[in-house]
Structures are given as structure tokens and as C-alpha cells.
C-alpha atoms as a printed R data frame, in Angstrom:
    type eleno elety resid chain resno        x      y       z
1   ATOM     1    CA   MET     A     1 -196.429 25.345   5.289
2   ATOM     2    CA   SER     A     2 -195.230 28.489   7.038
3   ATOM     3    CA   GLU     A     3 -194.058 29.826   3.739
4   ATOM     4    CA   VAL     A     4 -197.582 29.273   2.172
5   ATOM     5    CA   TYR     A     5 -199.335 31.435   4.795
6   ATOM     6    CA   ALA     A     6 -196.492 34.003   4.692
7   ATOM     7    CA   SER     A     7 -196.766 34.173   0.876
8   ATOM     8    CA   ARG     A     8 -200.801 34.658   1.235
9   ATOM     9    CA   ARG     A     9 -200.538 37.385   3.590
10  ATOM    10    CA   ALA     A    10 -197.820 39.132   1.129
11  ATOM    11    CA   ARG     A    11 -200.214 38.825  -1.336
12  ATOM    12    CA   LEU     A    12 -203.093 40.503   0.780
13  ATOM    13    CA   ARG     A    13 -200.507 43.246   1.233
14  ATOM    14    CA   ASP     A    14 -200.143 43.967  -2.288
15  ATOM    15    CA   GLN     A    15 -203.941 44.180  -2.762
16  ATOM    16    CA   TYR     A    16 -204.754 46.623   0.096
17  ATOM    17    CA   GLY     A    17 -201.865 48.798  -0.699
18  ATOM    18    CA   ALA     A    18 -199.185 51.215   0.384
19  ATOM    19    CA   THR     A    19 -196.106 50.237   2.478
20  ATOM    20    CA   GLY     A    20 -196.699 51.384   5.986
21  ATOM    21    CA   ALA     A    21 -200.444 50.362   6.121
22  ATOM    22    CA   ALA     A    22 -201.969 47.887   8.455
23  ATOM    23    CA   ALA     A    23 -204.736 45.631   8.092
24  ATOM    24    CA   LEU     A    24 -207.133 43.678  10.505
25  ATOM    25    CA   VAL     A    25 -208.759 40.465   9.464
26  ATOM    26    CA   CYS     A    26 -211.539 39.112  11.700
27  ATOM    27    CA   GLY     A    27 -213.745 36.743   9.442
28  ATOM    28    CA   HIS     A    28 -213.103 33.112  10.671
29  ATOM    29    CA   ALA     A    29 -212.424 31.453   7.266
30  ATOM    30    CA   ASN     A    30 -210.063 34.442   6.261
31  ATOM    31    CA   VAL     A    31 -208.112 34.098   9.389
32  ATOM    32    CA   ARG     A    32 -207.677 30.449   8.877
33  ATOM    33    CA   TYR     A    33 -206.463 31.050   5.201
34  ATOM    34    CA   LEU     A    34 -204.027 33.548   6.177
35  ATOM    35    CA   ALA     A    35 -202.700 32.017   9.364
36  ATOM    36    CA   GLY     A    36 -203.296 28.012   9.039
37  ATOM    37    CA   GLY     A    37 -205.521 27.929  11.954
38  ATOM    38    CA   ALA     A    38 -208.269 30.077  13.420
39  ATOM    39    CA   PRO     A    39 -209.425 29.850  17.257
40  ATOM    40    CA   PRO     A    40 -212.959 30.955  17.696
41  ATOM    41    CA   GLY     A    41 -212.753 34.756  17.882
42  ATOM    42    CA   ALA     A    42 -209.353 35.032  16.530
43  ATOM    43    CA   ALA     A    43 -208.334 38.470  14.887
44  ATOM    44    CA   LEU     A    44 -205.127 38.648  12.603
45  ATOM    45    CA   LEU     A    45 -203.226 42.073  12.491
46  ATOM    46    CA   LEU     A    46 -200.926 42.535   9.441
47  ATOM    47    CA   ALA     A    47 -198.586 45.447  10.749
48  ATOM    48    CA   PRO     A    48 -195.690 47.137   8.976
49  ATOM    49    CA   GLY     A    49 -193.282 45.339  11.474
50  ATOM    50    CA   GLU     A    50 -194.718 41.953  11.900
51  ATOM    51    CA   ASP     A    51 -197.926 39.882  11.710
52  ATOM    52    CA   VAL     A    52 -199.755 38.990  14.946
53  ATOM    53    CA   LEU     A    53 -202.472 36.585  15.613
54  ATOM    54    CA   PHE     A    54 -204.834 37.834  18.826
55  ATOM    55    CA   HIS     A    55 -207.210 35.111  20.453
56  ATOM    56    CA   PRO     A    56 -208.917 34.541  23.763
57  ATOM    57    CA   ARG     A    57 -207.113 32.291  26.097
58  ATOM    58    CA   SER     A    58 -210.373 30.535  26.788
59  ATOM    59    CA   GLN     A    59 -210.680 29.668  22.966
60  ATOM    60    CA   ALA     A    60 -207.065 28.438  22.380
61  ATOM    61    CA   ASP     A    61 -208.399 24.903  21.530
62  ATOM    62    CA   ASP     A    62 -206.140 22.327  20.202
63  ATOM    63    CA   ASP     A    63 -208.428 21.205  17.530
64  ATOM    64    CA   GLN     A    64 -207.311 21.375  13.725
65  ATOM    65    CA   SER     A    65 -208.725 24.954  13.339
66  ATOM    66    CA   SER     A    66 -206.586 26.199  16.121
67  ATOM    67    CA   ARG     A    67 -203.150 24.990  14.978
68  ATOM    68    CA   VAL     A    68 -201.807 28.248  13.241
69  ATOM    69    CA   ASP     A    69 -198.855 28.859  11.361
70  ATOM    70    CA   GLY     A    70 -195.779 28.148  13.532
71  ATOM    71    CA   GLY     A    71 -194.038 31.217  12.011
72  ATOM    72    CA   LEU     A    72 -196.835 33.707  13.136
73  ATOM    73    CA   ARG     A    73 -196.524 35.556  16.536
74  ATOM    74    CA   THR     A    74 -199.603 34.917  18.746
75  ATOM    75    CA   ALA     A    75 -200.937 37.203  21.377
76  ATOM    76    CA   VAL     A    76 -203.427 35.661  24.040
77  ATOM    77    CA   CYS     A    77 -206.084 38.098  25.231
78  ATOM    78    CA   GLU     A    78 -207.187 37.792  28.831
79  ATOM    79    CA   GLY     A    79 -210.611 37.896  30.176
80  ATOM    80    CA   PRO     A    80 -213.457 39.602  28.215
81  ATOM    81    CA   ASP     A    81 -210.660 41.659  26.042
82  ATOM    82    CA   ASP     A    82 -211.760 41.377  22.292
83  ATOM    83    CA   PRO     A    83 -208.754 40.269  20.087
84  ATOM    84    CA   ALA     A    84 -209.806 42.853  17.351
85  ATOM    85    CA   VAL     A    85 -209.518 45.869  19.847
86  ATOM    86    CA   ALA     A    86 -206.271 44.471  21.364
87  ATOM    87    CA   ALA     A    87 -205.093 44.263  17.842
88  ATOM    88    CA   ALA     A    88 -206.080 48.201  17.231
89  ATOM    89    CA   ARG     A    89 -204.126 48.958  20.671
90  ATOM    90    CA   PHE     A    90 -201.257 47.348  19.571
91  ATOM    91    CA   LEU     A    91 -201.316 49.978  16.983
92  ATOM    92    CA   ALA     A    92 -201.780 52.880  19.300
93  ATOM    93    CA   GLY     A    93 -199.803 55.949  18.665
94  ATOM    94    CA   ALA     A    94 -199.519 55.200  14.841
95  ATOM    95    CA   ASP     A    95 -201.222 57.132  12.324
96  ATOM    96    CA   GLY     A    96 -202.330 56.236   8.999
97  ATOM    97    CA   PRO     A    97 -204.915 53.793   7.326
98  ATOM    98    CA   LEU     A    98 -206.175 50.339   8.891
99  ATOM    99    CA   ALA     A    99 -208.039 48.319   6.592
100 ATOM   100    CA   VAL     A   100 -210.660 46.256   8.273
101 ATOM   101    CA   GLU     A   101 -213.394 43.700   7.264
102 ATOM   102    CA   GLU     A   102 -216.464 45.761   7.676
103 ATOM   103    CA   ASP     A   103 -218.670 42.817   6.655
104 ATOM   104    CA   HIS     A   104 -217.280 40.930   9.823
105 ATOM   105    CA   LEU     A   105 -217.485 43.760  12.040
106 ATOM   106    CA   THR     A   106 -220.354 44.907  14.212
107 ATOM   107    CA   VAL     A   107 -221.004 48.768  14.475
108 ATOM   108    CA   ALA     A   108 -220.123 48.694  18.212
109 ATOM   109    CA   ARG     A   109 -216.868 46.567  17.416
110 ATOM   110    CA   HIS     A   110 -216.004 49.307  14.718
111 ATOM   111    CA   ARG     A   111 -216.318 52.173  17.148
112 ATOM   112    CA   ALA     A   112 -214.352 50.274  19.757
113 ATOM   113    CA   LEU     A   113 -211.490 50.024  17.182
114 ATOM   114    CA   ALA     A   114 -211.675 53.737  16.430
115 ATOM   115    CA   VAL     A   115 -211.525 54.486  20.283
116 ATOM   116    CA   ALA     A   116 -208.580 52.045  20.838
117 ATOM   117    CA   ALA     A   117 -206.474 53.514  18.204
118 ATOM   118    CA   PRO     A   118 -207.722 57.166  17.405
119 ATOM   119    CA   GLY     A   119 -204.646 58.149  15.164
120 ATOM   120    CA   LEU     A   120 -205.994 55.384  12.468
121 ATOM   121    CA   ARG     A   121 -208.191 56.076   9.693
122 ATOM   122    CA   LEU     A   122 -210.195 53.027   9.163
123 ATOM   123    CA   THR     A   123 -210.774 51.738   5.581
124 ATOM   124    CA   ASP     A   124 -212.572 48.809   4.084
125 ATOM   125    CA   LEU     A   125 -210.746 45.682   2.789
126 ATOM   126    CA   ALA     A   126 -214.013 45.163   0.825
127 ATOM   127    CA   GLY     A   127 -213.830 41.473   0.330
128 ATOM   128    CA   ALA     A   128 -209.884 41.293  -0.689
129 ATOM   129    CA   VAL     A   129 -209.210 37.904   1.327
130 ATOM   130    CA   GLU     A   130 -212.382 36.213  -0.230
131 ATOM   131    CA   GLN     A   131 -210.941 37.083  -3.763
132 ATOM   132    CA   LEU     A   132 -207.624 35.606  -2.839
133 ATOM   133    CA   ARG     A   133 -209.234 32.452  -1.471
134 ATOM   134    CA   VAL     A   134 -211.161 31.886  -5.148
135 ATOM   135    CA   VAL     A   135 -208.193 30.111  -6.763
136 ATOM   136    CA   LYS     A   136 -207.005 27.054  -4.958
137 ATOM   137    CA   ASP     A   137 -203.615 25.655  -4.782
138 ATOM   138    CA   GLU     A   138 -202.992 21.971  -5.217
139 ATOM   139    CA   GLU     A   139 -202.696 21.234  -1.352
140 ATOM   140    CA   GLU     A   140 -206.227 22.868  -1.094
141 ATOM   141    CA   VAL     A   141 -207.699 21.016  -3.996
142 ATOM   142    CA   SER     A   142 -206.265 17.815  -2.316
143 ATOM   143    CA   ARG     A   143 -208.340 18.373   0.832
144 ATOM   144    CA   LEU     A   144 -211.514 19.140  -1.260
145 ATOM   145    CA   ARG     A   145 -210.893 15.730  -3.120
146 ATOM   146    CA   ILE     A   146 -210.466 13.939   0.142
147 ATOM   147    CA   ALA     A   147 -213.652 15.634   1.352
148 ATOM   148    CA   ALA     A   148 -215.438 14.568  -1.723
149 ATOM   149    CA   GLU     A   149 -214.313 10.761  -1.408
150 ATOM   150    CA   ILE     A   150 -215.654 10.907   2.321
151 ATOM   151    CA   ALA     A   151 -218.974 12.061   1.056
152 ATOM   152    CA   ASP     A   152 -219.043  9.541  -1.823
153 ATOM   153    CA   GLN     A   153 -218.403  6.755   0.791
154 ATOM   154    CA   ALA     A   154 -220.944  7.888   3.159
155 ATOM   155    CA   LEU     A   155 -223.623  8.211   0.413
156 ATOM   156    CA   GLY     A   156 -222.643  4.951  -1.198
157 ATOM   157    CA   GLU     A   157 -223.173  2.924   2.155
158 ATOM   158    CA   LEU     A   158 -226.482  4.308   2.847
159 ATOM   159    CA   LEU     A   159 -227.741  3.268  -0.673
160 ATOM   160    CA   GLU     A   160 -226.748 -0.628   0.280
161 ATOM   161    CA   SER     A   161 -229.034 -0.257   3.490
162 ATOM   162    CA   ILE     A   162 -232.713 -0.775   3.573
163 ATOM   163    CA   LEU     A   163 -234.578  2.524   3.241
164 ATOM   164    CA   VAL     A   164 -238.358  1.893   3.083
165 ATOM   165    CA   GLY     A   165 -240.185  2.846   6.259
166 ATOM   166    CA   ARG     A   166 -237.143  4.845   7.635
167 ATOM   167    CA   THR     A   167 -237.532  8.759   8.273
168 ATOM   168    CA   GLU     A   168 -235.872 11.476   6.482
169 ATOM   169    CA   ARG     A   169 -234.739 12.592   9.645
170 ATOM   170    CA   HIS     A   170 -233.153  9.051  10.681
171 ATOM   171    CA   LEU     A   171 -231.388  8.948   7.283
172 ATOM   172    CA   ALA     A   172 -229.929 12.342   7.711
173 ATOM   173    CA   LEU     A   173 -228.391 11.567  11.089
174 ATOM   174    CA   GLU     A   174 -226.979  8.228   9.833
175 ATOM   175    CA   LEU     A   175 -225.498 10.286   6.785
176 ATOM   176    CA   ASP     A   176 -223.713 12.597   9.337
177 ATOM   177    CA   ARG     A   177 -222.535  9.710  11.467
178 ATOM   178    CA   ARG     A   178 -221.105  7.894   8.421
179 ATOM   179    CA   LEU     A   179 -219.174 11.167   7.257
180 ATOM   180    CA   VAL     A   180 -217.534 11.405  10.806
181 ATOM   181    CA   ASP     A   181 -216.770  7.698  10.626
182 ATOM   182    CA   HIS     A   182 -214.886  7.959   7.430
183 ATOM   183    CA   GLY     A   183 -212.822 10.806   8.485
184 ATOM   184    CA   ALA     A   184 -214.825 13.954   8.118
185 ATOM   185    CA   ASP     A   185 -214.584 16.806  10.651
186 ATOM   186    CA   GLY     A   186 -218.378 16.960  10.371
187 ATOM   187    CA   PRO     A   187 -220.753 17.803   7.662
188 ATOM   188    CA   ALA     A   188 -219.959 20.411   5.452
189 ATOM   189    CA   PHE     A   189 -223.791 21.840   5.905
190 ATOM   190    CA   PRO     A   190 -226.773 20.531   7.178
191 ATOM   191    CA   THR     A   191 -227.610 17.272   5.416
192 ATOM   192    CA   SER     A   192 -230.689 17.046   3.400
193 ATOM   193    CA   VAL     A   193 -232.771 13.913   2.992
194 ATOM   194    CA   ALA     A   194 -236.160 14.701   1.001
195 ATOM   195    CA   THR     A   195 -238.655 11.878  -0.094
196 ATOM   196    CA   GLY     A   196 -241.925 11.933  -1.957
197 ATOM   197    CA   PRO     A   197 -243.399 15.364  -2.563
198 ATOM   198    CA   HIS     A   198 -240.564 17.047  -0.704
199 ATOM   199    CA   SER     A   199 -237.857 15.651  -3.066
200 ATOM   200    CA   GLY     A   200 -236.235 18.021  -5.304
201 ATOM   201    CA   ARG     A   201 -236.591 20.869  -2.765
202 ATOM   202    CA   ALA     A   202 -233.634 23.228  -2.236
203 ATOM   203    CA   ALA     A   203 -231.934 22.939   1.423
204 ATOM   204    CA   HIS     A   204 -235.083 20.751   2.582
205 ATOM   205    CA   ARG     A   205 -235.114 20.319   6.200
206 ATOM   206    CA   PRO     A   206 -235.459 16.473   7.011
207 ATOM   207    CA   SER     A   207 -238.785 15.655   8.578
208 ATOM   208    CA   ASP     A   208 -240.393 12.377  10.203
209 ATOM   209    CA   ARG     A   209 -241.804 11.317   6.780
210 ATOM   210    CA   ARG     A   210 -241.254  7.877   6.086
211 ATOM   211    CA   VAL     A   211 -239.689  6.570   2.846
212 ATOM   212    CA   GLU     A   212 -242.202  4.927   0.504
213 ATOM   213    CA   GLU     A   213 -242.140  2.812  -2.566
214 ATOM   214    CA   GLY     A   214 -242.221  4.791  -5.567
215 ATOM   215    CA   ASP     A   215 -240.839  7.893  -3.803
216 ATOM   216    CA   PHE     A   216 -238.106 10.236  -5.229
217 ATOM   217    CA   LEU     A   217 -235.354 10.370  -2.774
218 ATOM   218    CA   THR     A   218 -233.033 13.499  -2.678
219 ATOM   219    CA   VAL     A   219 -230.034 13.411  -0.828
220 ATOM   220    CA   THR     A   220 -227.795 16.436  -0.468
221 ATOM   221    CA   LEU     A   221 -224.805 16.186   1.657
222 ATOM   222    CA   GLY     A   222 -221.171 17.450   2.107
223 ATOM   223    CA   ALA     A   223 -218.138 16.595   4.132
224 ATOM   224    CA   GLU     A   224 -215.606 18.947   5.921
225 ATOM   225    CA   TYR     A   225 -212.261 17.728   5.843
226 ATOM   226    CA   ARG     A   226 -209.265 19.765   7.360
227 ATOM   227    CA   GLY     A   227 -211.467 22.911   7.093
228 ATOM   228    CA   TYR     A   228 -212.558 22.450   3.103
229 ATOM   229    CA   ARG     A   229 -216.037 21.600   2.330
230 ATOM   230    CA   CYS     A   230 -217.574 20.183  -0.563
231 ATOM   231    CA   GLY     A   231 -221.138 19.080  -1.551
232 ATOM   232    CA   ILE     A   232 -222.992 16.271  -3.619
233 ATOM   233    CA   GLY     A   233 -226.587 15.717  -4.475
234 ATOM   234    CA   ARG     A   234 -228.350 12.767  -5.999
235 ATOM   235    CA   THR     A   235 -231.777 11.545  -6.788
236 ATOM   236    CA   PHE     A   236 -232.940  7.905  -6.705
237 ATOM   237    CA   VAL     A   237 -236.101  6.086  -6.871
238 ATOM   238    CA   ILE     A   238 -237.269  3.780  -4.127
239 ATOM   239    CA   GLY     A   239 -238.386  0.436  -4.432
240 ATOM   240    CA   THR     A   240 -239.753  0.147  -7.996
241 ATOM   241    CA   ALA     A   241 -239.138  0.983 -11.550
242 ATOM   242    CA   PRO     A   242 -239.446  4.761 -12.119
243 ATOM   243    CA   ALA     A   243 -242.477  6.043 -13.499
244 ATOM   244    CA   ASP     A   244 -242.464  7.825 -17.010
245 ATOM   245    CA   TRP     A   245 -243.018 11.235 -15.368
246 ATOM   246    CA   GLN     A   246 -239.994 10.770 -13.187
247 ATOM   247    CA   ILE     A   247 -237.812  9.423 -15.860
248 ATOM   248    CA   GLU     A   248 -238.497 12.486 -18.196
249 ATOM   249    CA   LEU     A   249 -237.861 14.899 -15.365
250 ATOM   250    CA   TYR     A   250 -234.756 13.082 -14.369
251 ATOM   251    CA   GLU     A   251 -233.230 13.230 -17.867
252 ATOM   252    CA   LEU     A   252 -234.219 16.972 -18.172
253 ATOM   253    CA   VAL     A   253 -232.275 17.700 -14.926
254 ATOM   254    CA   PHE     A   254 -229.291 15.409 -15.840
255 ATOM   255    CA   ALA     A   255 -229.013 17.071 -19.224
256 ATOM   256    CA   ALA     A   256 -228.926 20.404 -17.833
257 ATOM   257    CA   GLN     A   257 -226.386 19.385 -15.091
258 ATOM   258    CA   ARG     A   258 -224.119 17.772 -17.594
259 ATOM   259    CA   ALA     A   259 -224.370 21.066 -19.810
260 ATOM   260    CA   GLY     A   260 -223.214 22.909 -16.589
261 ATOM   261    CA   ARG     A   261 -220.337 20.653 -15.824
262 ATOM   262    CA   GLU     A   262 -219.036 20.675 -19.421
263 ATOM   263    CA   SER     A   263 -218.938 24.428 -19.333
264 ATOM   264    CA   LEU     A   264 -216.628 24.824 -16.510
265 ATOM   265    CA   LEU     A   265 -213.420 25.828 -18.534
266 ATOM   266    CA   PRO     A   266 -210.866 28.843 -17.627
267 ATOM   267    CA   GLY     A   267 -212.204 31.960 -19.578
268 ATOM   268    CA   VAL     A   268 -215.884 31.046 -19.486
269 ATOM   269    CA   GLY     A   269 -218.249 33.845 -18.012
270 ATOM   270    CA   CYS     A   270 -219.945 32.813 -14.792
271 ATOM   271    CA   ARG     A   271 -223.254 33.660 -16.233
272 ATOM   272    CA   GLU     A   272 -222.439 31.725 -19.090
273 ATOM   273    CA   ALA     A   273 -221.938 28.580 -17.292
274 ATOM   274    CA   ASP     A   274 -225.199 29.354 -15.252
275 ATOM   275    CA   HIS     A   275 -226.923 29.946 -18.801
276 ATOM   276    CA   ALA     A   276 -225.687 26.272 -19.727
277 ATOM   277    CA   VAL     A   277 -227.838 24.931 -17.148
278 ATOM   278    CA   ARG     A   278 -230.936 27.281 -16.748
279 ATOM   279    CA   HIS     A   279 -231.774 27.598 -20.171
280 ATOM   280    CA   ARG     A   280 -232.528 23.940 -20.644
281 ATOM   281    CA   LEU     A   281 -234.900 24.003 -17.604
282 ATOM   282    CA   VAL     A   282 -236.561 27.239 -18.487
283 ATOM   283    CA   ALA     A   283 -237.248 25.881 -22.299
284 ATOM   284    CA   ALA     A   284 -238.898 22.767 -20.478
285 ATOM   285    CA   GLY     A   285 -241.148 25.148 -18.723
286 ATOM   286    CA   HIS     A   286 -239.647 25.090 -15.333
287 ATOM   287    CA   GLU     A   287 -238.535 28.797 -14.892
288 ATOM   288    CA   GLU     A   288 -240.583 29.367 -11.832
289 ATOM   289    CA   GLY     A   289 -238.989 28.350  -8.644
290 ATOM   290    CA   LEU     A   290 -235.373 27.720 -10.007
291 ATOM   291    CA   ASP     A   291 -232.417 28.357  -7.705
292 ATOM   292    CA   PRO     A   292 -231.226 32.068  -8.014
293 ATOM   293    CA   CYS     A   293 -227.829 30.307  -8.663
294 ATOM   294    CA   THR     A   294 -227.131 26.848 -10.454
295 ATOM   295    CA   GLY     A   295 -223.735 26.661  -8.684
296 ATOM   296    CA   HIS     A   296 -221.064 28.444  -6.613
297 ATOM   297    CA   GLY     A   297 -217.580 28.206  -5.350
298 ATOM   298    CA   VAL     A   298 -216.500 26.154  -2.219
299 ATOM   299    CA   GLY     A   299 -213.582 25.851   0.049
300 ATOM   300    CA   LEU     A   300 -213.234 26.929   3.442
301 ATOM   301    CA   GLU     A   301 -216.916 27.846   3.266
302 ATOM   302    CA   ILE     A   302 -219.566 25.862   1.530
303 ATOM   303    CA   VAL     A   303 -220.636 28.879  -0.213
304 ATOM   304    CA   GLU     A   304 -218.007 31.025  -1.797
305 ATOM   305    CA   GLU     A   305 -217.387 33.087  -5.010
306 ATOM   306    CA   PRO     A   306 -217.764 32.700  -7.822
307 ATOM   307    CA   GLN     A   307 -221.518 32.423  -8.156
308 ATOM   308    CA   LEU     A   308 -222.963 30.742 -10.917
309 ATOM   309    CA   ALA     A   309 -225.947 33.140 -11.638
310 ATOM   310    CA   PRO     A   310 -227.618 35.141 -14.451
311 ATOM   311    CA   ALA     A   311 -226.059 38.576 -13.102
312 ATOM   312    CA   ALA     A   312 -222.757 37.103 -12.205
313 ATOM   313    CA   MET     A   313 -219.950 39.262 -13.218
314 ATOM   314    CA   GLY     A   314 -216.375 37.717 -14.050
315 ATOM   315    CA   LYS     A   315 -214.896 34.571 -15.717
316 ATOM   316    CA   LEU     A   316 -213.718 31.237 -14.328
317 ATOM   317    CA   ASP     A   317 -210.268 30.586 -13.562
318 ATOM   318    CA   ALA     A   318 -208.313 27.430 -13.506
319 ATOM   319    CA   CYS     A   319 -207.944 25.628  -9.994
320 ATOM   320    CA   VAL     A   320 -211.314 27.067  -8.984
321 ATOM   321    CA   PRO     A   321 -213.654 24.255  -7.262
322 ATOM   322    CA   VAL     A   322 -217.411 24.772  -7.735
323 ATOM   323    CA   THR     A   323 -220.688 23.187  -7.646
324 ATOM   324    CA   VAL     A   324 -223.017 22.933 -10.327
325 ATOM   325    CA   GLY     A   325 -226.571 21.651  -8.729
326 ATOM   326    CA   PRO     A   326 -229.650 22.351 -10.565
327 ATOM   327    CA   GLY     A   327 -232.929 21.144  -9.344
328 ATOM   328    CA   VAL     A   328 -236.415 20.979 -10.238
329 ATOM   329    CA   HIS     A   329 -239.468 20.464  -7.890
330 ATOM   330    CA   LEU     A   330 -243.127 19.876  -8.943
331 ATOM   331    CA   PRO     A   331 -245.344 20.921  -6.138
332 ATOM   332    CA   GLY     A   332 -247.143 17.817  -4.574
333 ATOM   333    CA   ARG     A   333 -245.180 15.377  -6.773
334 ATOM   334    CA   GLY     A   334 -241.468 16.059  -5.959
335 ATOM   335    CA   GLY     A   335 -238.640 16.308  -8.096
336 ATOM   336    CA   VAL     A   336 -235.121 15.920  -8.729
337 ATOM   337    CA   ARG     A   337 -231.482 17.672  -7.674
338 ATOM   338    CA   ILE     A   338 -228.286 16.425  -9.168
339 ATOM   339    CA   ASP     A   339 -225.198 18.144  -7.472
340 ATOM   340    CA   ASP     A   340 -221.429 17.953  -7.818
341 ATOM   341    CA   THR     A   341 -218.179 19.549  -6.906
342 ATOM   342    CA   LEU     A   342 -215.738 20.111  -9.640
343 ATOM   343    CA   VAL     A   343 -212.522 21.969 -10.292
344 ATOM   344    CA   VAL     A   344 -212.085 24.246 -13.218
345 ATOM   345    CA   ARG     A   345 -209.302 22.719 -15.480
346 ATOM   346    CA   PRO     A   346 -208.255 23.635 -19.080
347 ATOM   347    CA   GLU     A   347 -208.933 21.310 -21.854
348 ATOM   348    CA   ALA     A   348 -205.298 20.688 -22.274
349 ATOM   349    CA   ASP     A   349 -205.588 19.173 -18.832
350 ATOM   350    CA   GLY     A   350 -208.469 17.115 -19.455
351 ATOM   351    CA   GLY     A   351 -211.127 19.665 -18.477
352 ATOM   352    CA   PRO     A   352 -213.084 19.990 -15.571
353 ATOM   353    CA   GLU     A   353 -212.009 17.591 -12.741
354 ATOM   354    CA   LEU     A   354 -214.946 15.892 -11.356
355 ATOM   355    CA   LEU     A   355 -214.597 15.486  -7.476
356 ATOM   356    CA   THR     A   356 -217.818 13.704  -6.297
357 ATOM   357    CA   ILE     A   357 -217.993 10.365  -8.493
358 ATOM   358    CA   THR     A   358 -221.319  8.647  -7.168
359 ATOM   359    CA   THR     A   359 -223.154  7.449  -9.925
360 ATOM   360    CA   LYS     A   360 -225.776  9.668 -11.461
361 ATOM   361    CA   GLU     A   361 -227.854  6.975 -13.042
362 ATOM   362    CA   LEU     A   362 -231.354  6.764 -11.968
363 ATOM   363    CA   LEU     A   363 -231.268  3.939  -9.687
364 ATOM   364    CA   ALA     A   364 -234.231  2.086  -8.245
365 ATOM   365    CA   LEU     A   365 -233.168  1.306  -4.489
């Protein structure tokens, strides 16, 4: 894999410019993308002569996130030494630009870099690494595919257990345990279980409310596998046949979500993919309270570019994994969320690849 990470660093060099320039990467996911691993607090310096990963000794853990590219030079920072400042000192005496990730630096840290290497002119990388991360290679997609399988397994097992009388909090904890049991590094984001009047809310924090017959049950969870994160969301009815209003609302959200999934082809505008979902919900009178985005990219972080939103710029590329997850919540009654992770593929390759395959049928559990 060393050549993969070296190639990514070379592509970054092409983006930030001239021969002789240097770049300092501090965002945890960005370091991991370029170096193969990222001990907490690590900073990656792309210098004219060589690339060096600086990290604290106390944080040089032996977990998966710390296993860096074997062809990359590493430097251990002793005591309280800041790896980013140590990287700047490495360049002391040099002049010219040093591109930094301003979004990942505090003001104090930015000033410390200028003091450590006064001959350097600090410029902004401006999300260059995040843009490189948008299109995934097949190894990255493979990890996402495994993460999706784990999430599907955990959810499927939960649905086979007794749910009535159990609390949202208890069910969320059980899902987290099942994710790890099936090989996940951990949850990709805080697991949400929402019942009754809570159902359909975005990112609902599980409470001590107990599951009751006739409830809508909304579950949103995700698995992290070897650093890569995906998500799935499903809605069910508990213990009895769904009421007419539940069927009507579910069919509306399902149709909107399906339209969004089917739109995920290379060259489609991000705002067009959002519109495919959103206009059906708006036309049905549910404009108020809709999420600002109906989907987003996933990868080393659970929310990445691109955003599927009304004002989003740009178009979808092949091999970009995204979520499509609309939801509608009716205050006091509950609601529906349906969320999948897919990979944008051309029609010649079968169209969008669905990674999360748990049924979207409105089941009565």
C-alpha cells in the first residue's frame, strides 16, 4: 500500500503548487488518508526533500489508526512538543510558502508555526485534501462495503429480538455492542433509536422512553471498519399492523428516497440529486422541518463532501459514496426516516451500487 499513499501525496503536491513548496497536514482524517495511519495529534509534513510524520511518543498507539505507511519517515516528539510546530522547526532556515490547513489550526497554533519558521509564508491548503478524498478507490469502497454489511447484520439481529417494553437507550447500546461483535472498530456516529412521537427526528438522542405497540420505530446507525464509516436508517411499526396515516407517510418518504437513489449517476448535479428527493416531500406539504441536506458523502468521516443540498455546487463523480436519507417528522405523532449508503456508478456498470441492503419494506415487528 506504500505506493498508494505516496501517490496520494504526489497528487496533493500537484494541487498546492510549485516545486520547492511545502505543506503541513494536521486534520486527523487527512493525515490518515495520506499516511495510512494517524496517531492522535500527528502532523504530516510534505517537504521538498521528503515527507515526515511527526507524532507524540505518548500517542504512538498500536491500534489500526496508528499504523502508518512503512515507507514514510516518522519523527517522535518528546514531552509537550507540538508535532505541527516541530514540523515547522524542521523547515527552519528555509523560505517560501508553507501551505497549512487553516481549518484545522487554532490561532495560537498558527502563530506558533510562524515563530518556529519565520522565513516561511503561511498559505491555506483550503480543503485540498478533502477534495482528494471525495472519489474513492476500490480498496476504500471495499472497506465501506464491509462496514455496511456489519451495520446490516447488527440491525437484522435487533429486529429478531423482543422490542416492546425496552427503552430507546437500551436498544441503542445493544446495537453498538452488536456492531463491535461483528467486527466494527465501533459505531460510525452516535446510534439513534427513536420511538413513537420521537420517531423520524434527525439525530434523535435515545431516551428512557419504552417501546409501545403501534409505535413507529426509527433506527439510524453506522459501522466504522478500518477507518471507513457508513450509515443506514430504517423505520418499522411495532407489534401491530400499521395505521393508514403511517402507511401513507411511509410510502411518501420511501418514494422520495428511491428517487434520490436512482438519481446517483456520474454527471448529475448535487442539487439535482437533492431536488429528486426534496420536491416530493415539499409537494406533499412537508417543507417545514426538512433536513438542510438530503444526503452527503462518507468515508474516513461520516460527513464528507459532496453535500446533496438545494444550494450545492458541483456534479457527482463515479466512485463517490454518498448517503440518501430523507425524513419527515410530525410533531406529537412521529415520523419516518429511510437512509442508505450507495456508491455512484455509471449506468453501464449497473447504476448506483447499494451498500446497505436491509429491507425497506414497512415491517410490523
